[in-house]
mmCIF file of the N, C-alpha and C atoms, coordinates in Angstrom:
data_MODEL
# 
_entry.id   MODEL 
# 
loop_
_atom_site.group_PDB 
_atom_site.id 
_atom_site.type_symbol 
_atom_site.label_atom_id 
_atom_site.label_alt_id 
_atom_site.label_comp_id 
_atom_site.label_asym_id 
_atom_site.label_entity_id 
_atom_site.label_seq_id 
_atom_site.pdbx_PDB_ins_code 
_atom_site.Cartn_x 
_atom_site.Cartn_y 
_atom_site.Cartn_z 
_atom_site.occupancy 
_atom_site.B_iso_or_equiv 
_atom_site.pdbx_formal_charge 
_atom_site.auth_seq_id 
_atom_site.auth_comp_id 
_atom_site.auth_asym_id 
_atom_site.auth_atom_id 
_atom_site.pdbx_PDB_model_num 
ATOM 1   N N  . MET A 1 1  ? -31.132 -24.323 16.630  1.00 0.00 ? 1  MET A N  1 
ATOM 2   C CA . MET A 1 1  ? -32.269 -23.213 15.933  1.00 0.00 ? 1  MET A CA 1 
ATOM 3   C C  . MET A 1 1  ? -31.653 -21.827 16.677  1.00 0.00 ? 1  MET A C  1 
ATOM 4   N N  . LYS A 1 2  ? -31.142 -21.916 17.832  1.00 0.00 ? 2  LYS A N  1 
ATOM 5   C CA . LYS A 1 2  ? -30.652 -20.644 17.879  1.00 0.00 ? 2  LYS A CA 1 
ATOM 6   C C  . LYS A 1 2  ? -29.913 -19.872 17.503  1.00 0.00 ? 2  LYS A C  1 
ATOM 7   N N  . LYS A 1 3  ? -28.798 -20.595 16.930  1.00 0.00 ? 3  LYS A N  1 
ATOM 8   C CA . LYS A 1 3  ? -27.814 -20.300 16.025  1.00 0.00 ? 3  LYS A CA 1 
ATOM 9   C C  . LYS A 1 3  ? -28.308 -19.730 14.585  1.00 0.00 ? 3  LYS A C  1 
ATOM 10  N N  . LEU A 1 4  ? -29.479 -20.172 13.931  1.00 0.00 ? 4  LEU A N  1 
ATOM 11  C CA . LEU A 1 4  ? -29.889 -19.797 12.827  1.00 0.00 ? 4  LEU A CA 1 
ATOM 12  C C  . LEU A 1 4  ? -30.698 -18.832 13.346  1.00 0.00 ? 4  LEU A C  1 
ATOM 13  N N  . PHE A 1 5  ? -31.402 -18.555 14.738  1.00 0.00 ? 5  PHE A N  1 
ATOM 14  C CA . PHE A 1 5  ? -31.772 -17.256 14.679  1.00 0.00 ? 5  PHE A CA 1 
ATOM 15  C C  . PHE A 1 5  ? -31.008 -15.919 14.955  1.00 0.00 ? 5  PHE A C  1 
ATOM 16  N N  . LEU A 1 6  ? -29.886 -16.472 15.952  1.00 0.00 ? 6  LEU A N  1 
ATOM 17  C CA . LEU A 1 6  ? -28.834 -15.426 15.732  1.00 0.00 ? 6  LEU A CA 1 
ATOM 18  C C  . LEU A 1 6  ? -28.156 -15.053 14.684  1.00 0.00 ? 6  LEU A C  1 
ATOM 19  N N  . SER A 1 7  ? -27.787 -15.822 13.522  1.00 0.00 ? 7  SER A N  1 
ATOM 20  C CA . SER A 1 7  ? -27.548 -15.640 12.691  1.00 0.00 ? 7  SER A CA 1 
ATOM 21  C C  . SER A 1 7  ? -28.112 -14.531 11.667  1.00 0.00 ? 7  SER A C  1 
ATOM 22  N N  . THR A 1 8  ? -29.387 -15.088 11.559  1.00 0.00 ? 8  THR A N  1 
ATOM 23  C CA . THR A 1 8  ? -30.397 -14.030 10.748  1.00 0.00 ? 8  THR A CA 1 
ATOM 24  C C  . THR A 1 8  ? -30.527 -12.682 11.235  1.00 0.00 ? 8  THR A C  1 
ATOM 25  N N  . LEU A 1 9  ? -30.227 -12.662 12.712  1.00 0.00 ? 9  LEU A N  1 
ATOM 26  C CA . LEU A 1 9  ? -30.236 -11.281 13.483  1.00 0.00 ? 9  LEU A CA 1 
ATOM 27  C C  . LEU A 1 9  ? -28.974 -10.599 13.175  1.00 0.00 ? 9  LEU A C  1 
ATOM 28  N N  . VAL A 1 10 ? -27.839 -11.120 13.022  1.00 0.00 ? 10 VAL A N  1 
ATOM 29  C CA . VAL A 1 10 ? -26.539 -10.790 12.638  1.00 0.00 ? 10 VAL A CA 1 
ATOM 30  C C  . VAL A 1 10 ? -26.774 -9.885  11.346  1.00 0.00 ? 10 VAL A C  1 
ATOM 31  N N  . ILE A 1 11 ? -27.265 -10.819 10.432  1.00 0.00 ? 11 ILE A N  1 
ATOM 32  C CA . ILE A 1 11 ? -27.351 -10.449 8.562   1.00 0.00 ? 11 ILE A CA 1 
ATOM 33  C C  . ILE A 1 11 ? -28.266 -9.182  8.604   1.00 0.00 ? 11 ILE A C  1 
ATOM 34  N N  . GLY A 1 12 ? -29.195 -9.396  9.548   1.00 0.00 ? 12 GLY A N  1 
ATOM 35  C CA . GLY A 1 12 ? -30.670 -8.335  9.281   1.00 0.00 ? 12 GLY A CA 1 
ATOM 36  C C  . GLY A 1 12 ? -29.848 -7.222  9.809   1.00 0.00 ? 12 GLY A C  1 
ATOM 37  N N  . ALA A 1 13 ? -28.761 -6.851  10.872  1.00 0.00 ? 13 ALA A N  1 
ATOM 38  C CA . ALA A 1 13 ? -28.645 -5.657  11.494  1.00 0.00 ? 13 ALA A CA 1 
ATOM 39  C C  . ALA A 1 13 ? -27.360 -5.123  10.246  1.00 0.00 ? 13 ALA A C  1 
ATOM 40  N N  . LEU A 1 14 ? -26.419 -5.804  9.948   1.00 0.00 ? 14 LEU A N  1 
ATOM 41  C CA . LEU A 1 14 ? -25.619 -5.682  8.903   1.00 0.00 ? 14 LEU A CA 1 
ATOM 42  C C  . LEU A 1 14 ? -26.060 -5.206  7.721   1.00 0.00 ? 14 LEU A C  1 
ATOM 43  N N  . SER A 1 15 ? -27.041 -5.352  7.404   1.00 0.00 ? 15 SER A N  1 
ATOM 44  C CA . SER A 1 15 ? -27.998 -4.831  6.202   1.00 0.00 ? 15 SER A CA 1 
ATOM 45  C C  . SER A 1 15 ? -28.498 -3.626  6.080   1.00 0.00 ? 15 SER A C  1 
ATOM 46  N N  . VAL A 1 16 ? -28.952 -3.588  7.446   1.00 0.00 ? 16 VAL A N  1 
ATOM 47  C CA . VAL A 1 16 ? -29.562 -2.288  7.486   1.00 0.00 ? 16 VAL A CA 1 
ATOM 48  C C  . VAL A 1 16 ? -28.622 -1.218  7.719   1.00 0.00 ? 16 VAL A C  1 
ATOM 49  N N  . ALA A 1 17 ? -27.207 -1.401  8.369   1.00 0.00 ? 17 ALA A N  1 
ATOM 50  C CA . ALA A 1 17 ? -26.068 -0.642  8.639   1.00 0.00 ? 17 ALA A CA 1 
ATOM 51  C C  . ALA A 1 17 ? -25.892 -0.417  7.000   1.00 0.00 ? 17 ALA A C  1 
ATOM 52  N N  . ALA A 1 18 ? -25.588 -1.388  6.209   1.00 0.00 ? 18 ALA A N  1 
ATOM 53  C CA . ALA A 1 18 ? -25.347 -0.923  4.665   1.00 0.00 ? 18 ALA A CA 1 
ATOM 54  C C  . ALA A 1 18 ? -26.161 0.018   3.996   1.00 0.00 ? 18 ALA A C  1 
ATOM 55  N N  . ALA A 1 19 ? -27.432 -0.285  3.936   1.00 0.00 ? 19 ALA A N  1 
ATOM 56  C CA . ALA A 1 19 ? -28.559 0.685   3.685   1.00 0.00 ? 19 ALA A CA 1 
ATOM 57  C C  . ALA A 1 19 ? -28.080 2.149   3.908   1.00 0.00 ? 19 ALA A C  1 
ATOM 58  N N  . VAL A 1 20 ? -27.837 2.240   5.730   1.00 0.00 ? 20 VAL A N  1 
ATOM 59  C CA . VAL A 1 20 ? -27.293 3.644   6.002   1.00 0.00 ? 20 VAL A CA 1 
ATOM 60  C C  . VAL A 1 20 ? -26.677 4.140   5.195   1.00 0.00 ? 20 VAL A C  1 
ATOM 61  N N  . ASP A 1 21 ? -25.432 3.608   5.496   1.00 0.00 ? 21 ASP A N  1 
ATOM 62  C CA . ASP A 1 21 ? -23.894 4.157   4.403   1.00 0.00 ? 21 ASP A CA 1 
ATOM 63  C C  . ASP A 1 21 ? -24.301 4.108   3.072   1.00 0.00 ? 21 ASP A C  1 
ATOM 64  N N  . ALA A 1 22 ? -25.390 3.813   2.386   1.00 0.00 ? 22 ALA A N  1 
ATOM 65  C CA . ALA A 1 22 ? -25.525 3.599   1.051   1.00 0.00 ? 22 ALA A CA 1 
ATOM 66  C C  . ALA A 1 22 ? -26.040 5.107   0.490   1.00 0.00 ? 22 ALA A C  1 
ATOM 67  N N  . ASN A 1 23 ? -26.590 6.049   1.611   1.00 0.00 ? 23 ASN A N  1 
ATOM 68  C CA . ASN A 1 23 ? -27.303 7.238   1.127   1.00 0.00 ? 23 ASN A CA 1 
ATOM 69  C C  . ASN A 1 23 ? -26.179 8.194   1.305   1.00 0.00 ? 23 ASN A C  1 
ATOM 70  N N  . ALA A 1 24 ? -24.732 8.112   1.838   1.00 0.00 ? 24 ALA A N  1 
ATOM 71  C CA . ALA A 1 24 ? -23.526 9.381   1.937   1.00 0.00 ? 24 ALA A CA 1 
ATOM 72  C C  . ALA A 1 24 ? -22.817 8.665   0.760   1.00 0.00 ? 24 ALA A C  1 
ATOM 73  N N  . TRP A 1 25 ? -22.606 10.291  0.531   1.00 0.00 ? 25 TRP A N  1 
ATOM 74  C CA . TRP A 1 25 ? -21.821 10.253  -0.648  1.00 0.00 ? 25 TRP A CA 1 
ATOM 75  C C  . TRP A 1 25 ? -20.929 11.539  -0.410  1.00 0.00 ? 25 TRP A C  1 
ATOM 76  N N  . THR A 1 26 ? -19.959 11.495  -1.487  1.00 0.00 ? 26 THR A N  1 
ATOM 77  C CA . THR A 1 26 ? -18.493 12.272  -1.575  1.00 0.00 ? 26 THR A CA 1 
ATOM 78  C C  . THR A 1 26 ? -18.059 12.710  -2.812  1.00 0.00 ? 26 THR A C  1 
ATOM 79  N N  . ARG A 1 27 ? -17.687 13.742  -3.436  1.00 0.00 ? 27 ARG A N  1 
ATOM 80  C CA . ARG A 1 27 ? -17.236 13.928  -4.558  1.00 0.00 ? 27 ARG A CA 1 
ATOM 81  C C  . ARG A 1 27 ? -15.880 14.986  -4.087  1.00 0.00 ? 27 ARG A C  1 
ATOM 82  N N  . SER A 1 28 ? -14.888 14.985  -5.054  1.00 0.00 ? 28 SER A N  1 
ATOM 83  C CA . SER A 1 28 ? -13.624 15.948  -5.056  1.00 0.00 ? 28 SER A CA 1 
ATOM 84  C C  . SER A 1 28 ? -13.715 15.904  -6.248  1.00 0.00 ? 28 SER A C  1 
ATOM 85  N N  . ALA A 1 29 ? -12.595 17.121  -6.473  1.00 0.00 ? 29 ALA A N  1 
ATOM 86  C CA . ALA A 1 29 ? -12.348 17.480  -7.871  1.00 0.00 ? 29 ALA A CA 1 
ATOM 87  C C  . ALA A 1 29 ? -11.022 18.583  -8.017  1.00 0.00 ? 29 ALA A C  1 
ATOM 88  N N  . THR A 1 30 ? -10.133 18.454  -8.724  1.00 0.00 ? 30 THR A N  1 
ATOM 89  C CA . THR A 1 30 ? -9.470  19.722  -8.922  1.00 0.00 ? 30 THR A CA 1 
ATOM 90  C C  . THR A 1 30 ? -9.202  19.901  -10.354 1.00 0.00 ? 30 THR A C  1 
ATOM 91  N N  . ALA A 1 31 ? -8.753  21.078  -10.524 1.00 0.00 ? 31 ALA A N  1 
ATOM 92  C CA . ALA A 1 31 ? -8.757  21.876  -11.643 1.00 0.00 ? 31 ALA A CA 1 
ATOM 93  C C  . ALA A 1 31 ? -7.321  22.882  -11.820 1.00 0.00 ? 31 ALA A C  1 
ATOM 94  N N  . SER A 1 32 ? -6.479  22.680  -13.100 1.00 0.00 ? 32 SER A N  1 
ATOM 95  C CA . SER A 1 32 ? -5.499  23.930  -12.957 1.00 0.00 ? 32 SER A CA 1 
ATOM 96  C C  . SER A 1 32 ? -5.736  24.689  -14.073 1.00 0.00 ? 32 SER A C  1 
ATOM 97  N N  . GLY A 1 33 ? -5.363  25.948  -13.712 1.00 0.00 ? 33 GLY A N  1 
ATOM 98  C CA . GLY A 1 33 ? -5.786  26.815  -14.543 1.00 0.00 ? 33 GLY A CA 1 
ATOM 99  C C  . GLY A 1 33 ? -4.322  27.433  -14.654 1.00 0.00 ? 33 GLY A C  1 
ATOM 100 N N  . PRO A 1 34 ? -4.328  28.939  -15.663 1.00 0.00 ? 34 PRO A N  1 
ATOM 101 C CA . PRO A 1 34 ? -3.120  29.510  -15.541 1.00 0.00 ? 34 PRO A CA 1 
ATOM 102 C C  . PRO A 1 34 ? -2.758  30.671  -13.990 1.00 0.00 ? 34 PRO A C  1 
ATOM 103 N N  . ARG A 1 35 ? -3.847  30.484  -13.490 1.00 0.00 ? 35 ARG A N  1 
ATOM 104 C CA . ARG A 1 35 ? -3.570  31.103  -12.048 1.00 0.00 ? 35 ARG A CA 1 
ATOM 105 C C  . ARG A 1 35 ? -3.467  30.401  -10.799 1.00 0.00 ? 35 ARG A C  1 
ATOM 106 N N  . GLY A 1 36 ? -3.313  29.200  -11.103 1.00 0.00 ? 36 GLY A N  1 
ATOM 107 C CA . GLY A 1 36 ? -3.023  27.783  -10.060 1.00 0.00 ? 36 GLY A CA 1 
ATOM 108 C C  . GLY A 1 36 ? -4.570  26.778  -10.055 1.00 0.00 ? 36 GLY A C  1 
ATOM 109 N N  . THR A 1 37 ? -3.982  26.014  -9.306  1.00 0.00 ? 37 THR A N  1 
ATOM 110 C CA . THR A 1 37 ? -5.223  24.886  -8.980  1.00 0.00 ? 37 THR A CA 1 
ATOM 111 C C  . THR A 1 37 ? -5.958  25.033  -7.921  1.00 0.00 ? 37 THR A C  1 
ATOM 112 N N  . SER A 1 38 ? -7.391  25.071  -8.241  1.00 0.00 ? 38 SER A N  1 
ATOM 113 C CA . SER A 1 38 ? -8.488  24.969  -7.452  1.00 0.00 ? 38 SER A CA 1 
ATOM 114 C C  . SER A 1 38 ? -9.273  23.761  -6.926  1.00 0.00 ? 38 SER A C  1 
ATOM 115 N N  . SER A 1 39 ? -9.540  23.457  -6.071  1.00 0.00 ? 39 SER A N  1 
ATOM 116 C CA . SER A 1 39 ? -10.322 22.139  -5.667  1.00 0.00 ? 39 SER A CA 1 
ATOM 117 C C  . SER A 1 39 ? -11.643 22.328  -5.116  1.00 0.00 ? 39 SER A C  1 
ATOM 118 N N  . VAL A 1 40 ? -12.156 21.294  -5.097  1.00 0.00 ? 40 VAL A N  1 
ATOM 119 C CA . VAL A 1 40 ? -14.150 21.439  -4.558  1.00 0.00 ? 40 VAL A CA 1 
ATOM 120 C C  . VAL A 1 40 ? -14.084 19.888  -3.835  1.00 0.00 ? 40 VAL A C  1 
ATOM 121 N N  . THR A 1 41 ? -14.467 19.983  -2.898  1.00 0.00 ? 41 THR A N  1 
ATOM 122 C CA . THR A 1 41 ? -14.888 18.449  -1.843  1.00 0.00 ? 41 THR A CA 1 
ATOM 123 C C  . THR A 1 41 ? -16.387 18.637  -1.660  1.00 0.00 ? 41 THR A C  1 
ATOM 124 N N  . ALA A 1 42 ? -17.389 17.875  -1.765  1.00 0.00 ? 42 ALA A N  1 
ATOM 125 C CA . ALA A 1 42 ? -18.343 17.840  -1.283  1.00 0.00 ? 42 ALA A CA 1 
ATOM 126 C C  . ALA A 1 42 ? -19.081 16.573  -0.831  1.00 0.00 ? 42 ALA A C  1 
ATOM 127 N N  . THR A 1 43 ? -19.568 16.789  0.177   1.00 0.00 ? 43 THR A N  1 
ATOM 128 C CA . THR A 1 43 ? -19.921 15.418  0.833   1.00 0.00 ? 43 THR A CA 1 
ATOM 129 C C  . THR A 1 43 ? -21.384 15.723  1.387   1.00 0.00 ? 43 THR A C  1 
ATOM 130 N N  . GLY A 1 44 ? -22.276 14.581  1.333   1.00 0.00 ? 44 GLY A N  1 
ATOM 131 C CA . GLY A 1 44 ? -23.848 14.553  2.132   1.00 0.00 ? 44 GLY A CA 1 
ATOM 132 C C  . GLY A 1 44 ? -24.412 13.209  2.065   1.00 0.00 ? 44 GLY A C  1 
ATOM 133 N N  . GLY A 1 45 ? -25.828 13.257  2.983   1.00 0.00 ? 45 GLY A N  1 
ATOM 134 C CA . GLY A 1 45 ? -26.353 12.241  3.005   1.00 0.00 ? 45 GLY A CA 1 
ATOM 135 C C  . GLY A 1 45 ? -27.707 12.525  3.602   1.00 0.00 ? 45 GLY A C  1 
ATOM 136 N N  . CYS A 1 46 ? -28.321 11.115  3.198   1.00 0.00 ? 46 CYS A N  1 
ATOM 137 C CA . CYS A 1 46 ? -29.845 11.658  4.053   1.00 0.00 ? 46 CYS A CA 1 
ATOM 138 C C  . CYS A 1 46 ? -30.430 10.377  4.992   1.00 0.00 ? 46 CYS A C  1 
ATOM 139 N N  . ALA A 1 47 ? -30.853 10.685  6.177   1.00 0.00 ? 47 ALA A N  1 
ATOM 140 C CA . ALA A 1 47 ? -31.193 9.818   7.051   1.00 0.00 ? 47 ALA A CA 1 
ATOM 141 C C  . ALA A 1 47 ? -32.519 10.609  8.037   1.00 0.00 ? 47 ALA A C  1 
ATOM 142 N N  . ASN A 1 48 ? -33.333 9.696   8.194   1.00 0.00 ? 48 ASN A N  1 
ATOM 143 C CA . ASN A 1 48 ? -34.567 10.016  9.234   1.00 0.00 ? 48 ASN A CA 1 
ATOM 144 C C  . ASN A 1 48 ? -35.242 11.084  8.421   1.00 0.00 ? 48 ASN A C  1 
ATOM 145 N N  . GLY A 1 49 ? -35.255 10.947  7.298   1.00 0.00 ? 49 GLY A N  1 
ATOM 146 C CA . GLY A 1 49 ? -36.000 12.363  6.287   1.00 0.00 ? 49 GLY A CA 1 
ATOM 147 C C  . GLY A 1 49 ? -35.657 13.161  6.247   1.00 0.00 ? 49 GLY A C  1 
ATOM 148 N N  . SER A 1 50 ? -34.329 13.411  6.188   1.00 0.00 ? 50 SER A N  1 
ATOM 149 C CA . SER A 1 50 ? -33.467 14.707  6.288   1.00 0.00 ? 50 SER A CA 1 
ATOM 150 C C  . SER A 1 50 ? -32.239 14.904  5.412   1.00 0.00 ? 50 SER A C  1 
ATOM 151 N N  . CYS A 1 51 ? -32.048 15.143  4.589   1.00 0.00 ? 51 CYS A N  1 
ATOM 152 C CA . CYS A 1 51 ? -30.668 15.119  3.952   1.00 0.00 ? 51 CYS A CA 1 
ATOM 153 C C  . CYS A 1 51 ? -29.698 16.888  3.781   1.00 0.00 ? 51 CYS A C  1 
ATOM 154 N N  . SER A 1 52 ? -28.740 16.327  4.102   1.00 0.00 ? 52 SER A N  1 
ATOM 155 C CA . SER A 1 52 ? -27.539 17.437  4.048   1.00 0.00 ? 52 SER A CA 1 
ATOM 156 C C  . SER A 1 52 ? -26.478 17.331  2.930   1.00 0.00 ? 52 SER A C  1 
ATOM 157 N N  . ARG A 1 53 ? -26.003 18.530  3.059   1.00 0.00 ? 53 ARG A N  1 
ATOM 158 C CA . ARG A 1 53 ? -24.648 18.448  2.061   1.00 0.00 ? 53 ARG A CA 1 
ATOM 159 C C  . ARG A 1 53 ? -23.828 20.191  3.031   1.00 0.00 ? 53 ARG A C  1 
ATOM 160 N N  . ASN A 1 54 ? -22.184 19.587  2.424   1.00 0.00 ? 54 ASN A N  1 
ATOM 161 C CA . ASN A 1 54 ? -21.313 20.463  2.611   1.00 0.00 ? 54 ASN A CA 1 
ATOM 162 C C  . ASN A 1 54 ? -20.107 20.431  1.946   1.00 0.00 ? 54 ASN A C  1 
ATOM 163 N N  . VAL A 1 55 ? -20.444 21.557  1.038   1.00 0.00 ? 55 VAL A N  1 
ATOM 164 C CA . VAL A 1 55 ? -19.380 21.721  -0.116  1.00 0.00 ? 55 VAL A CA 1 
ATOM 165 C C  . VAL A 1 55 ? -18.174 22.609  0.389   1.00 0.00 ? 55 VAL A C  1 
ATOM 166 N N  . THR A 1 56 ? -17.136 22.628  0.188   1.00 0.00 ? 56 THR A N  1 
ATOM 167 C CA . THR A 1 56 ? -15.923 23.343  0.214   1.00 0.00 ? 56 THR A CA 1 
ATOM 168 C C  . THR A 1 56 ? -15.028 23.374  -0.610  1.00 0.00 ? 56 THR A C  1 
ATOM 169 N N  . ARG A 1 57 ? -14.800 24.845  -1.257  1.00 0.00 ? 57 ARG A N  1 
ATOM 170 C CA . ARG A 1 57 ? -14.084 25.221  -2.473  1.00 0.00 ? 57 ARG A CA 1 
ATOM 171 C C  . ARG A 1 57 ? -12.903 26.266  -2.207  1.00 0.00 ? 57 ARG A C  1 
ATOM 172 N N  . THR A 1 58 ? -11.431 25.817  -2.770  1.00 0.00 ? 58 THR A N  1 
ATOM 173 C CA . THR A 1 58 ? -10.324 26.365  -2.343  1.00 0.00 ? 58 THR A CA 1 
ATOM 174 C C  . THR A 1 58 ? -9.993  26.555  -3.538  1.00 0.00 ? 58 THR A C  1 
ATOM 175 N N  . GLY A 1 59 ? -9.468  28.374  -3.647  1.00 0.00 ? 59 GLY A N  1 
ATOM 176 C CA . GLY A 1 59 ? -9.136  28.726  -4.889  1.00 0.00 ? 59 GLY A CA 1 
ATOM 177 C C  . GLY A 1 59 ? -7.787  28.658  -4.962  1.00 0.00 ? 59 GLY A C  1 
ATOM 178 N N  . PRO A 1 60 ? -7.271  29.351  -6.249  1.00 0.00 ? 60 PRO A N  1 
ATOM 179 C CA . PRO A 1 60 ? -5.814  29.073  -6.574  1.00 0.00 ? 60 PRO A CA 1 
ATOM 180 C C  . PRO A 1 60 ? -4.966  29.844  -5.361  1.00 0.00 ? 60 PRO A C  1 
ATOM 181 N N  . ALA A 1 61 ? -5.537  30.911  -4.770  1.00 0.00 ? 61 ALA A N  1 
ATOM 182 C CA . ALA A 1 61 ? -4.664  31.740  -3.868  1.00 0.00 ? 61 ALA A CA 1 
ATOM 183 C C  . ALA A 1 61 ? -4.962  31.218  -2.448  1.00 0.00 ? 61 ALA A C  1 
ATOM 184 N N  . GLY A 1 62 ? -5.990  29.909  -1.987  1.00 0.00 ? 62 GLY A N  1 
ATOM 185 C CA . GLY A 1 62 ? -5.745  29.774  -0.909  1.00 0.00 ? 62 GLY A CA 1 
ATOM 186 C C  . GLY A 1 62 ? -6.919  30.070  -0.164  1.00 0.00 ? 62 GLY A C  1 
ATOM 187 N N  . ASN A 1 63 ? -7.736  31.079  -0.828  1.00 0.00 ? 63 ASN A N  1 
ATOM 188 C CA . ASN A 1 63 ? -9.271  31.288  -0.361  1.00 0.00 ? 63 ASN A CA 1 
ATOM 189 C C  . ASN A 1 63 ? -9.980  29.927  -0.392  1.00 0.00 ? 63 ASN A C  1 
ATOM 190 N N  . THR A 1 64 ? -10.827 29.941  0.822   1.00 0.00 ? 64 THR A N  1 
ATOM 191 C CA . THR A 1 64 ? -11.692 28.326  1.241   1.00 0.00 ? 64 THR A CA 1 
ATOM 192 C C  . THR A 1 64 ? -12.803 29.114  1.428   1.00 0.00 ? 64 THR A C  1 
ATOM 193 N N  . TYR A 1 65 ? -13.881 28.636  0.921   1.00 0.00 ? 65 TYR A N  1 
ATOM 194 C CA . TYR A 1 65 ? -15.513 29.053  0.849   1.00 0.00 ? 65 TYR A CA 1 
ATOM 195 C C  . TYR A 1 65 ? -16.278 28.016  0.793   1.00 0.00 ? 65 TYR A C  1 
ATOM 196 N N  . THR A 1 66 ? -16.971 27.715  2.026   1.00 0.00 ? 66 THR A N  1 
ATOM 197 C CA . THR A 1 66 ? -17.893 26.734  2.637   1.00 0.00 ? 66 THR A CA 1 
ATOM 198 C C  . THR A 1 66 ? -18.805 27.030  2.404   1.00 0.00 ? 66 THR A C  1 
ATOM 199 N N  . ARG A 1 67 ? -20.115 25.981  2.107   1.00 0.00 ? 67 ARG A N  1 
ATOM 200 C CA . ARG A 1 67 ? -21.583 25.899  1.765   1.00 0.00 ? 67 ARG A CA 1 
ATOM 201 C C  . ARG A 1 67 ? -22.415 24.805  2.185   1.00 0.00 ? 67 ARG A C  1 
ATOM 202 N N  . THR A 1 68 ? -23.079 24.944  3.274   1.00 0.00 ? 68 THR A N  1 
ATOM 203 C CA . THR A 1 68 ? -23.870 23.616  3.976   1.00 0.00 ? 68 THR A CA 1 
ATOM 204 C C  . THR A 1 68 ? -24.977 24.274  3.795   1.00 0.00 ? 68 THR A C  1 
ATOM 205 N N  . GLY A 1 69 ? -26.018 22.776  3.881   1.00 0.00 ? 69 GLY A N  1 
ATOM 206 C CA . GLY A 1 69 ? -27.496 23.006  3.167   1.00 0.00 ? 69 GLY A CA 1 
ATOM 207 C C  . GLY A 1 69 ? -28.012 21.987  3.969   1.00 0.00 ? 69 GLY A C  1 
ATOM 208 N N  . THR A 1 70 ? -29.192 21.972  4.583   1.00 0.00 ? 70 THR A N  1 
ATOM 209 C CA . THR A 1 70 ? -30.316 20.936  4.895   1.00 0.00 ? 70 THR A CA 1 
ATOM 210 C C  . THR A 1 70 ? -31.950 20.845  4.446   1.00 0.00 ? 70 THR A C  1 
ATOM 211 N N  . VAL A 1 71 ? -32.218 19.876  4.040   1.00 0.00 ? 71 VAL A N  1 
ATOM 212 C CA . VAL A 1 71 ? -33.343 20.211  3.548   1.00 0.00 ? 71 VAL A CA 1 
ATOM 213 C C  . VAL A 1 71 ? -34.420 18.734  4.399   1.00 0.00 ? 71 VAL A C  1 
ATOM 214 N N  . SER A 1 72 ? -35.262 19.229  5.081   1.00 0.00 ? 72 SER A N  1 
ATOM 215 C CA . SER A 1 72 ? -36.025 18.165  5.741   1.00 0.00 ? 72 SER A CA 1 
ATOM 216 C C  . SER A 1 72 ? -37.571 18.070  5.379   1.00 0.00 ? 72 SER A C  1 
ATOM 217 N N  . ARG A 1 73 ? -38.283 16.895  5.316   1.00 0.00 ? 73 ARG A N  1 
ATOM 218 C CA . ARG A 1 73 ? -39.645 16.924  5.003   1.00 0.00 ? 73 ARG A CA 1 
ATOM 219 C C  . ARG A 1 73 ? -40.355 17.398  6.006   1.00 0.00 ? 73 ARG A C  1 
# 
């Protein structure tokens, strides 16, 4: 009986951890043009009623622009 309870507890904890990770996301892309290559990377996620994101763009000249945002209920 103890093993069954312990197994159920461990499976439940892993399920909750997987659900938290399911709210995180990452996107990235590159584009090449006549002036060179540009890239963008975006990450974000939600937890405890708050969602945030972070976007970083790098232009063909190497200039980097970062934008962050957070929304809460």
